[in-house]
C-alpha atoms as a printed R data frame, in Angstrom:
    type eleno elety resid chain resno       x       y      z
1   ATOM     1    CA   MET     A     1  92.641 119.927 72.274
2   ATOM     2    CA   LYS     A     2  95.215 117.551 70.806
3   ATOM     3    CA   ILE     A     3  98.354 117.224 72.965
4   ATOM     4    CA   THR     A     4 101.710 117.227 71.138
5   ATOM     5    CA   LYS     A     5 104.207 118.545 73.732
6   ATOM     6    CA   THR     A     6 105.370 116.995 76.990
7   ATOM     7    CA   GLY     A     7 104.125 118.879 80.037
8   ATOM     8    CA   GLU     A     8 106.010 119.732 83.213
9   ATOM     9    CA   LYS     A     9 104.845 116.575 85.036
10  ATOM    10    CA   GLY     A    10 106.207 114.416 82.236
11  ATOM    11    CA   ILE     A    11 109.518 116.250 82.115
12  ATOM    12    CA   ALA     A    12 109.831 115.998 85.906
13  ATOM    13    CA   LEU     A    13 109.140 112.240 85.778
14  ATOM    14    CA   ILE     A    14 111.743 111.667 83.070
15  ATOM    15    CA   LYS     A    15 114.310 113.787 84.932
16  ATOM    16    CA   SER     A    16 113.687 111.940 88.189
17  ATOM    17    CA   PHE     A    17 114.413 108.552 86.617
18  ATOM    18    CA   GLU     A    18 117.198 109.554 84.247
19  ATOM    19    CA   GLY     A    19 119.054 111.592 86.860
20  ATOM    20    CA   PHE     A    20 121.375 114.489 86.067
21  ATOM    21    CA   VAL     A    21 125.045 113.864 85.346
22  ATOM    22    CA   GLY     A    22 126.929 116.930 84.161
23  ATOM    23    CA   LYS     A    23 129.960 115.242 82.671
24  ATOM    24    CA   PRO     A    24 130.036 112.469 80.073
25  ATOM    25    CA   TYR     A    25 129.663 108.930 81.412
26  ATOM    26    CA   LYS     A    26 129.009 105.517 79.934
27  ATOM    27    CA   CYS     A    27 125.491 104.212 80.450
28  ATOM    28    CA   PRO     A    28 124.967 100.526 81.337
29  ATOM    29    CA   ALA     A    29 124.982  99.749 77.594
30  ATOM    30    CA   GLY     A    30 128.419 101.387 77.297
31  ATOM    31    CA   ILE     A    31 127.217 104.415 75.325
32  ATOM    32    CA   PRO     A    32 128.637 107.868 76.152
33  ATOM    33    CA   THR     A    33 125.831 109.864 77.794
34  ATOM    34    CA   ILE     A    34 125.390 113.264 79.463
35  ATOM    35    CA   GLY     A    35 122.746 115.313 81.259
36  ATOM    36    CA   TYR     A    36 119.431 113.472 81.567
37  ATOM    37    CA   GLY     A    37 120.288 110.461 79.429
38  ATOM    38    CA   ALA     A    38 121.316 112.319 76.270
39  ATOM    39    CA   THR     A    39 123.465 110.360 73.821
40  ATOM    40    CA   PHE     A    40 123.653 113.159 71.242
41  ATOM    41    CA   TYR     A    41 123.467 116.954 71.139
42  ATOM    42    CA   THR     A    42 120.964 119.247 69.444
43  ATOM    43    CA   ASP     A    43 123.287 119.622 66.441
44  ATOM    44    CA   GLY     A    44 123.186 115.835 65.967
45  ATOM    45    CA   HIS     A    45 126.715 114.907 67.022
46  ATOM    46    CA   LYS     A    46 127.134 112.067 69.478
47  ATOM    47    CA   VAL     A    47 128.243 112.557 73.056
48  ATOM    48    CA   THR     A    48 131.867 111.488 73.576
49  ATOM    49    CA   MET     A    49 133.804 110.844 76.743
50  ATOM    50    CA   ASN     A    50 136.005 113.878 75.917
51  ATOM    51    CA   ASP     A    51 133.147 116.416 75.886
52  ATOM    52    CA   SER     A    52 132.954 119.335 78.304
53  ATOM    53    CA   ALA     A    53 130.616 119.185 81.276
54  ATOM    54    CA   ILE     A    54 127.178 120.815 81.088
55  ATOM    55    CA   ASN     A    55 125.025 122.357 83.814
56  ATOM    56    CA   GLU     A    56 121.458 121.402 84.761
57  ATOM    57    CA   SER     A    57 119.933 124.216 82.709
58  ATOM    58    CA   GLN     A    58 121.802 123.056 79.610
59  ATOM    59    CA   ALA     A    59 120.803 119.451 80.360
60  ATOM    60    CA   THR     A    60 117.126 120.468 80.622
61  ATOM    61    CA   ASP     A    61 117.324 122.303 77.286
62  ATOM    62    CA   LEU     A    62 118.983 119.253 75.738
63  ATOM    63    CA   LEU     A    63 116.306 116.937 77.168
64  ATOM    64    CA   LYS     A    64 113.499 119.129 75.830
65  ATOM    65    CA   SER     A    65 115.077 119.175 72.369
66  ATOM    66    CA   MET     A    66 115.498 115.386 72.441
67  ATOM    67    CA   LEU     A    67 111.879 114.912 73.501
68  ATOM    68    CA   VAL     A    68 110.632 116.491 70.263
69  ATOM    69    CA   SER     A    69 111.300 113.302 68.290
70  ATOM    70    CA   PHE     A    70 109.670 111.099 70.959
71  ATOM    71    CA   GLU     A    71 106.651 113.420 71.100
72  ATOM    72    CA   LYS     A    72 106.286 113.013 67.338
73  ATOM    73    CA   TYR     A    73 106.344 109.220 67.667
74  ATOM    74    CA   VAL     A    74 103.714 109.216 70.415
75  ATOM    75    CA   ASP     A    75 101.597 111.700 68.460
76  ATOM    76    CA   SER     A    76 101.762 109.615 65.281
77  ATOM    77    CA   TYR     A    77 101.154 106.254 66.992
78  ATOM    78    CA   CYS     A    78  98.346 107.227 69.377
79  ATOM    79    CA   VAL     A    79  94.748 108.364 69.170
80  ATOM    80    CA   ASP     A    80  94.292 112.128 69.290
81  ATOM    81    CA   THR     A    81  92.113 112.051 72.420
82  ATOM    82    CA   LEU     A    82  94.909 111.554 74.964
83  ATOM    83    CA   ASN     A    83  95.021 113.987 77.850
84  ATOM    84    CA   GLN     A    84  98.272 115.667 78.957
85  ATOM    85    CA   ASN     A    85  99.117 113.085 81.633
86  ATOM    86    CA   GLN     A    86  98.490 110.166 79.275
87  ATOM    87    CA   PHE     A    87 100.658 111.751 76.590
88  ATOM    88    CA   ASP     A    88 103.430 112.518 79.096
89  ATOM    89    CA   ALA     A    89 103.479 108.967 80.456
90  ATOM    90    CA   LEU     A    90 103.744 107.533 76.946
91  ATOM    91    CA   VAL     A    91 106.555 109.945 76.008
92  ATOM    92    CA   SER     A    92 108.478 108.833 79.117
93  ATOM    93    CA   PHE     A    93 107.925 105.185 78.151
94  ATOM    94    CA   CYS     A    94 109.053 105.872 74.574
95  ATOM    95    CA   TYR     A    95 112.107 107.880 75.719
96  ATOM    96    CA   ASN     A    96 113.195 105.019 77.967
97  ATOM    97    CA   LEU     A    97 112.389 102.045 75.728
98  ATOM    98    CA   GLY     A    98 112.441 103.470 72.217
99  ATOM    99    CA   PRO     A    99 109.714 104.050 69.647
100 ATOM   100    CA   ALA     A   100 109.903 100.542 68.153
101 ATOM   101    CA   ASN     A   101 108.968  98.976 71.496
102 ATOM   102    CA   LEU     A   102 106.042 101.350 71.944
103 ATOM   103    CA   LYS     A   103 104.829 100.754 68.393
104 ATOM   104    CA   ALA     A   104 104.875  96.945 68.781
105 ATOM   105    CA   SER     A   105 103.377  96.891 72.292
106 ATOM   106    CA   THR     A   106 100.025  95.695 73.541
107 ATOM   107    CA   LEU     A   107 100.147  98.892 75.620
108 ATOM   108    CA   LEU     A   108  99.760 100.946 72.437
109 ATOM   109    CA   LYS     A   109  97.020  98.697 71.098
110 ATOM   110    CA   LYS     A   110  95.011  99.136 74.307
111 ATOM   111    CA   VAL     A   111  95.618 102.893 74.416
112 ATOM   112    CA   ASN     A   112  94.278 103.216 70.880
113 ATOM   113    CA   LEU     A   113  91.237 101.021 71.550
114 ATOM   114    CA   ASN     A   114  90.275 102.768 74.789
115 ATOM   115    CA   PRO     A   115  92.691 105.227 76.441
116 ATOM   116    CA   ASN     A   116  90.820 104.828 79.742
117 ATOM   117    CA   ASP     A   117  91.002 101.017 79.904
118 ATOM   118    CA   PRO     A   118  92.216 100.231 83.460
119 ATOM   119    CA   THR     A   119  94.210  97.214 82.196
120 ATOM   120    CA   ILE     A   120  96.626  99.665 80.546
121 ATOM   121    CA   LYS     A   121  98.415  99.814 83.915
122 ATOM   122    CA   ASP     A   122  99.203  96.089 83.568
123 ATOM   123    CA   GLU     A   123 100.713  96.749 80.132
124 ATOM   124    CA   PHE     A   124 103.091  99.381 81.527
125 ATOM   125    CA   MET     A   125 104.193  96.906 84.192
126 ATOM   126    CA   LYS     A   126 105.214  94.266 81.638
127 ATOM   127    CA   TRP     A   127 108.177  96.481 80.661
128 ATOM   128    CA   ASN     A   128 110.264  96.203 83.838
129 ATOM   129    CA   LYS     A   129 112.967  93.783 82.691
130 ATOM   130    CA   ALA     A   130 116.439  94.069 81.205
131 ATOM   131    CA   ALA     A   131 118.181  90.959 79.898
132 ATOM   132    CA   GLY     A   132 115.222  88.943 81.207
133 ATOM   133    CA   LYS     A   133 115.601  90.118 84.809
134 ATOM   134    CA   VAL     A   134 113.156  92.313 86.700
135 ATOM   135    CA   LEU     A   135 114.858  95.555 87.710
136 ATOM   136    CA   ALA     A   136 113.566  97.535 90.679
137 ATOM   137    CA   GLY     A   137 114.313 100.850 88.954
138 ATOM   138    CA   LEU     A   138 112.315  99.869 85.878
139 ATOM   139    CA   THR     A   139 109.470  98.627 88.071
140 ATOM   140    CA   ARG     A   140 109.387 102.008 89.864
141 ATOM   141    CA   ARG     A   141 109.502 103.872 86.547
142 ATOM   142    CA   ARG     A   142 106.662 101.850 85.017
143 ATOM   143    CA   GLU     A   143 104.573 102.381 88.188
144 ATOM   144    CA   ALA     A   144 105.251 106.124 88.046
145 ATOM   145    CA   GLU     A   145 104.333 106.240 84.353
146 ATOM   146    CA   ALA     A   146 101.129 104.261 84.938
147 ATOM   147    CA   ASN     A   147 100.222 106.487 87.901
148 ATOM   148    CA   LEU     A   148 100.821 109.613 85.814
149 ATOM   149    CA   TYR     A   149  98.844 108.102 82.924
150 ATOM   150    CA   PHE     A   150  95.801 107.607 85.171
151 ATOM   151    CA   SER     A   151  96.135 110.786 87.251
152 ATOM   152    CA   LYS     A   152  93.683 113.645 86.832
């Protein structure tokens, strides 16, 4: 069966790395953000620093609505034989790094050639830098994504 929706393991992974913040804050890139890394709401308007706080349930609903576009990217870029954990790991990667990075990656090329290629783990691990510096948080996230990707 073709997978097109992020499962609970994938949502839990994304939540664990994004972290919940109920009131608007500026992310490291200076963009107003809320909940689990949301920069816009379901109606399309951008988060502003003057917005009201949200609770965790609202943040989860917002995350799930945001994931729809990333699920569509992963679905359109990848072979249809991915299992749930593989799909979830790639959605997390795409949510964190953006669809353009997934589309241009050797990770995607290897996934599409052979989704069970063990060197795919190495491709996840190449994406642990920001501004040229290795970040521990990104290293942990890529390890978690690779471990989810290869879990049964």
